[in-house]
Each structure stands twice: as C-alpha cells, then as structure tokens.
N, C-alpha and C positions, 0 to 999 in steps of 0.2 A: 476163432481169429488166428491168423498166422502172422508171425513177425520174423524178420531176419534182422539180427542185431550184429552190428560191427563195431568193435571198440576202435575208436579213432583218436588220432592226435588232433585232427580237424576235419571238417566236412562242410560242404555248402551245396545249395541247390539254386539253380539259375533258371529263370523263365524269361523268354524274350530279351536275352542279354542283360537281365537285371538279377542280381542276387536277391532272393526272396527269403532265404533262411540260411543260418549257419550255426555251427557249434565249434567250440574249442575242444579241449580234451573231454571225452565223454563217449556218447553213443550215436551212431547213425542207425535209425530204426525204420526199416521198410515194413509197412503195415498193410495187410489185406483182411478186410472184413468178409466173412464167409456167409453163405445164404441163411443159416440158422442162428447167427450170432445176435446177441442182444446187449443192452447196456451193461449188464452184469459181466458179460464176457470181456468187454472193453476195460471195465474197471479192474477186474481180476488180472488181466494181462498186463496192464500198466503197473499194478502193484508188484507183480512177479518180475517184470523187467527192472523196476527200481531197486529190488532187493537182490537181484542176481549177482552173485559174488564172482566177478570176472576181472576185477582190477587188482593190481599187485599190492601186497602189503609190504612192510619193511623188510621182510625176508625174501621178497620177490615172488611169493606164491599168490595165485589168484584167490584172494580171500576177502576182498572188499567190494562193496556194491556201489552203484552210482550215487545212492544216498550217502554212503560213507565218505566218498571222495569229494562230494560237492560238484561233481561234473555236470555237464549239461547234455541235452539231447536234441537231435534234429530228426523230426518225424516226417516221413515221406510216404504218401499213398502208393501202393504197388499191387494192383489187382492181379498182375501176372503171377503172383505167388500162389494163386488158385489153379494154375495150369494143370490140366489133366493130359498127360502124354502117353497114356496106356495104349492108344491105337493111332495109327496113321502118323503123318509127319507134321500135322498142324495141331498145336495144343488147343484144348477146349477150356473155356472159362465159366461154364454154367454153374459151378459151385460157388462162385464169388457172389457176394451180396449185390442186389440191384443198386444202381448208382446212387439213388437218394439215401438208401440205408447205408451204403458204403461210406458216403460222405459224413453222415451223422455219426457213425461209429468211429470213423477215423478221427473226427474232431473230438468226440467223447474221450477216446484214448489219449490224445494229446492233452486235453484239459485234465484228465485224471493224473497224468504225470505232473502237471503244474500244481495240482492240488496236493501232491505228495512232496512239494518243495523242490522239484527238479526244474531248472531253467530249460524251457522247451520252445523251440522254434519249429516251423513247419514248411513244407513245400506248398504247392497249390494243387488241390485235388482236381484230377481230371486234365491237368495241363501237360503239355509236352515239356518235360523237365530234363535238365542236364545236372547230374549229381557228381560232384567231385569229392574225393576223400583221400586221406592218408590213413590207411588201416594200421592200427597199433598192435603189433604182435607177430603176425596177424591173428586176431581173434574174431571169429564169425560163428554165430550160434543161431540155430533155427528153433523156434518155439511154436507150438500149435496147441490151442486151447482144447482141441479134441483129444489130445494125448494125455490129458490130466483132468481129474474131476474136481 
C-alpha cells in the first residue's frame, strides 16, 4: 500500500460541485492499494500513519502523532501513486490493485483509522474529485508498505 501524507491546516474533496469530505487540522492522506496488498497491509499502514510523529510539540519539534494531537484525517483514493514511469512518456498503472480490491482496501484503511480513534472522512472512490488543501509546514511524506516489513 502506498500513501502520500500531507499535514494540513484544512483540506476538502469535492465531487460534482459538492463537498463530500473535509478535515480541519490533521492529515490529507492519498491512498493507493497495490496488486499484492491485503487487509493486514491496510491495517498496518493505518496504524503507522496514526502514530507517525509529524506534528509540532511545545518546543516546535515534530514529535507528536495524529493520535497525540486529536487531529482528523481526510482519506482520498489515488491509484496514480502506482505510476510506473520507467519507460516512455505515459505512466503505467498495472501494479495498482484491481478496482474492486482497491475500493475494499481503501475503505478498510479509512475504517482502521476510525477504529484507532481518528476522526476520518473520505473522498469518493473512482470519482473525478477536486482536492483543496492548505499544507501546513509544508510537510509531505511518502510511505510504502513494501519498504518495511
């Protein structure tokens, strides 16, 4: 599973001119399920994101997690994180999970965050979405479950 995390002051996702999800201070999380991902990968990634210490403490150091701050999350499906750009000018996406698996794992990831006590809203899987955000820091971090056992 691949996720791109952005620490935000606020973020929202709009579909057909209607806001379908938003967050205040917290994280915008772009999520891509990969071909070999399973439920355990989604659960582990959610726990990792919830514990990642990227929020400022009283000394201004990145030493607090989303769980520590009580912040919330906006989770948006983003299959293009699977882009393979090694050859040619058109990215390939064959390493992304099939749509049905991608949807299930995306929803599993969002629910795992909720189960950890994180207020979580989502975009709409497979929709044409417009995402607006105010990046805080800016802090943007890439995580890939294949990089860690």
